[in-house]
Structure formats: structure tokens, C-alpha cells
N, C-alpha and C positions, 0 to 999 in steps of 0.2 A: 595481491590478495583479492581485490574486487573481481579481477578477470578470472581468477581461479574459481570463485563461487559461480560466476556466470557460466563457466564451461563445465560445471559439475551437473550431471543429469538427474541422478536419483534424489528424490525429495528429502528423505531423512539425512542422507549424506551431505546434501547441499546445506541443510540447516546446521549440521554439525560443523562443517567447514566454516560457515558464516559465524557461528558462535565462537569458535576457536580463534578466528582472526580478530573478532571484536574484543575478546578477552585480552589478546596480545596488545592490541592498540590501546585499550583502556589502562592496562598495566603500565605501559610506557608513559602514557599521559599522566598517570597518578604519580609517577616518579619525577614529573616535571620535564620529561623529554619532549622534543618536537620531532616526530618522525618525518622523514623526507617524503614528499608527495612526488611519486614518479610519474610515468606516463603509461598508458595501456592501449591495447587494441581490442576493445570489447566486441564480441560478436553482435550482429544486428539482432539475432534471436538467441536467447539463452538456451543452454542445453535443457532438455526436458526428458522425463521418463517416458517409456513407450505407452504407458497408460497413465492418466485417463485419455480416452479418445477425445479429441478436441472438435467441437461442432460449432456451427454458427449459432448465435444467440436464439434464433427462431427454432432451431432444431433440438435444443436441449429440452428434454421432457420436463413438464411441469408436474410436481407432486404436491399433494395437500399437506401442509405442515402439521395438521392435526393427527396424522397417521405416523406409526413408527418409521415406515419407508420414507415418508415426507421429511421427517426430522433428520434421518440419515442423509438424505439428499441436501438438506440445508447445511448440515455440518460439512459435507463434502464440498459444497460450493464455497463455504468460508475457508476451508483448507486450501482450495485452489487460489482464492484471492490472496491469502497470506503467502503462499509460495511465490506468486507473481510479485508481491510486495518486497520479498527478500531480494529478488533480482532487480526490481526497480530502484531500490535504495543503493545497492552496490553499483548499478549502472550509472546513476547520477554522479557517483564518486569517480568512476573510471572514464566516463565519456567526455567530461567537460573540464579536464585538467588544464586546458589553456586559459581558463578564466581563473584569475588569482583571487583567493578567498582567505580570510583569517582561518586559523586552525579550527575555530569553533564550527565552521561549516562541516568539516570532516568528522569532528566529534559528534555532531548531531546526527548525521546520516549513518555513521557506524552504529550508534546507539539504536537508531530506528531499525536498521537491518538486523541487529541482534534481537530486538524485541519481536520483529516479524518472524524470525526463525523460531523463537520460543512459541509464538502464537500458532505457527504451522504444526509444531510438535504437539501442542495442546489439542488441536483439532484432530490430529491423527490418533492421539490417545483416546479421545471421545469416540471416534469412529470404531476403533478396535474394541473398545468396551462394549459396543453395540453389535459386534460380530461382523463389522465391515472394515474397509481400509481405503486410504487415498488411492485412487485409480480404479476403484470398483465401479464407478459410474462415469458417464461422459461429462465433459466440462466445457465451459465457455471459451471459445477460441479467440474472442475479441479482446481479452484482457491486456495483451501486449500492444494493442493498436496505438494507444496514447504514446508509448515509448517510440514506436516507429515514426509516428507523425511528428514528434518533437526531437528527432535524433540530432538535429543541428540547431536547436533553439532552447537554450537553458531556461529562459524566462517562461517560454511556453510549457516546458516540462513541469516547472514549479507550479504554474497556474493550473494545469489540467490534472496532474497526478495527486499531489497532496491536497490542493485547495479545492478540487472538484471531486475526484474519485474517492479519496480517503475521507473527505468531509461527508460524503454520502454515507459512509459507514457510521458516522456519528448519528445520522438521521434514523437508520434502520436497525441498529443493534439493540436498542431498548425493546423493540417489538419482538426480536428474536429471543431475548432473555425471557420475556413473558411466556413465549411458547414452551420453552424448556422448564420454566417454573411450573406451568400447568401440568406438564408431563412428569414432574417430580424427578427430573434428571439433574441431580445436584452437580455432577461432574461437568456437564455442559454449561450449566448456569455459571459456575465458578470460572470456567475457561472464558466464556463470553464476557463476563464482568471484568476479567483481567484485560482482555483485548480492548473493551470499551474505555477503560481507565487510561490505557497507554496510547491509544490512537489519537487522543486530543493533542498530545505533544507532537506527534508526527505531522498533523495538520498545521500546528503552530510553527514547526520548523519550515514548512513550505512558505507560510505567510511571512515569517521573519526574513528569509533569504530572498523572497520575491521583493519585499519592500527594500531590502538592502540594495538589490540591483537597480530598482527604480530610482533610488537616491543617487546611485553612482551615475545613472544615465539621465538624471534630471527629468524623469517621467512621472506623470500622475499615476499612482498605483491603481486606483479604481478604473480609470480609463484604459490603462494598459491591460488590466485583468479582463475587462469586457472584450477588448479587441482580440486578445489571445484565445480566450475561451470560445468566442464565436469562430475563430479561425480553425481551432484544433479539436474542439469537442463536438461530437456528432449528435445533434439534437438539443432540446431545451433542458434546463435544469428543472427537476420536478419536486414541488413541495409534497408533503410537509417537511419543513426544515427544523432541525434541532438548534434553534436560535441561541439558546444559552451556551451550549457546548461550542458552537461555531464562534460565538463572541469570545469565549475563553481561549480559543485557538487563534484569535486575532483576525477573524473574518466578519465584518459587520454586515447587516442585512442589505445595505445599498450596494454591496458587491454582487450578491447572488439573485436577489429578487428581480432586477431588470433582465436577467437571463432566462426567466421562466417564460412559458408560452403566454403570449398576450392575446386576450380576446378582442 
């Protein structure tokens, strides 16, 4: 299932496949079944549609969010993040099957992948309501870099993807919601509020399973987190931080403040 999602290129089709597989999994689990965890050969890079054109972060045009074009660009960027998140969550399921986990690990990441698929669809709906679509603008090519860097390090993947990159979403989404509230775009506000509410759990899944592995290896979680983020994340973490939501997701301030730029 996971590999099939990763090898599907078109965005809406990938989301539909993802949601269908998640529904199958959840229906089986609701009946008390324990599906067999097989093995997979996931691609290093997931299939992608021909558009959007992928550019280096410096080449992506900057648009002012106070303009209609800028708001479309912002929604397009979020859609791109969500599509990458669909693949990231299925990839963590497919790539690390040699590590034995309780079934709850798979329950969590299937649920996260399902919700990211829903989020991608919500962003596409918002773009189409404004006369645009996913693929109409160039996008950030670096989104998959964290997956490539941690292709053989599960603890590194958990540290960098949910606990750094997705946690950053908790920091910036309230500001995005305000932009669309000021523009009286109720559809975008509702979609972003849904994303904001559900992303806390995705960050929490990362923290939970990171701490689980630290316990298994008798490692100090905070020290391990600092080591792995310095190894795999390119650059410093940038405040301001949404300390309340990060704490709700199981990430205390002494995990991330030491990784900011020090004067």
C-alpha cells in the first residue's frame, strides 16, 4: 500500500489512493484485526506530477501575501508541503520495516498520511475556488531533502521531519490564518484551521516514537535530538516558536531553543 502511494505521480490520484488504503487499514483495525506488515522497496524519490516546476528555495518567486496573487502563492506552497507530507508518512511505513514496532506505530502514520491527503485536497479546493490549481506555480525542490538525508536513519527521520519540519507548521499557521481572515476568504480559513488542529497530532506521533526508540536504545532523548538535528537539518531553528502547541505535541523548549542561532 505504502509503495503504491509513493509510485503514484498525480496529486489528486495520490491523495485518493492514500485515503482509500487508510480506510482499508482502519476498517481492519476497527474489527480487531492485526494486518500483516510486509516489506517494500520504496523509491528514493516518490513519483511527482510534471507540474509544478521544482526550483531551489532561492529561485522560488516571493509574493506579498496582502495581494490576491500572494495568497494564491501561499496556498500553493501549503498544497506542496501537504503532498510531500503524504509521501513522507507512507515512506516511514515502507522504508523502516526491519525495525519492529507495536501496531500503534502503523496506526499513527496511516492516520497521519490520511489526514495529509485530506489537507492536500483542501488546499487544491481553495486554489481552484480562486481560479488556480496545484501545479500552476513553481514550488520548493528541497522538500524531500530530509527524507533523502535520513534514508537509513529512522531516529534521524523522526527528529527532522515531524519534530522539526512539521513543528514549524505549528509556528507559522496561525499567521497564515490571519492573512486569510483579513481577506475574508472563509474557505481558506476553515481549511487552514483544520490543518492546524490536526498537525499537532502528527508532531506528537514523531515525539512519541522518537522517545520510544530512545528508550529502546537507552539514549537520552534531548541529547539524541540535538545530535540528530545538527547532523541532518541544514541551518538553525528560527523563532518565534509556538511553545504552547509544541508542548502539547510533547516537545519542550529545551529541545529546540538550544538549536537556534546563538549570538
